C-alpha positions, 0 to 999 in steps of 0.5 A: 500500500503506497501513499500515491495509491491511497491518494488515487483511491480517495480521489476516485471515492470522492469523485465516483469517477476514474476520469474526474479523479485522474483529471484532478490528480493530473494523471492519465486515467490508465495510471489511476486505474492501475494504482487502484488495481494494485491497491486492491491486489495488495489488500485482497479486496475489491474497493469499487463496484464497477458493474453499473454505469456509475462506480460505487464503493464496496463494503471494503472500500467504505471500510478503507476510506476513513483509514486512507484519509487519516493516513494521508492527513498524517503523512502530510502533517509529518512532511510539513513538520519535518520541513519546518524543523529542517527549515525548508518550509516554503 
């Protein structure tokens, strides 16, 4: 599980669209799809139901979402604090 995969997951979950998520993340849609597939493989669970026109989170995806959001907030905060401590904060 990588931060980039979790960011892609959270954005797809927010947009309920791989296309819109890719646009917001400035990635190709194929890259976002691949990141989600790798995350699903790592977790051993399908995170989105892609069987209908609009994608929806599966129960596993709904379970992961708050954890993924917290992990990303923590990683961002750590990066900011380390940059501040090192005097490299913009």
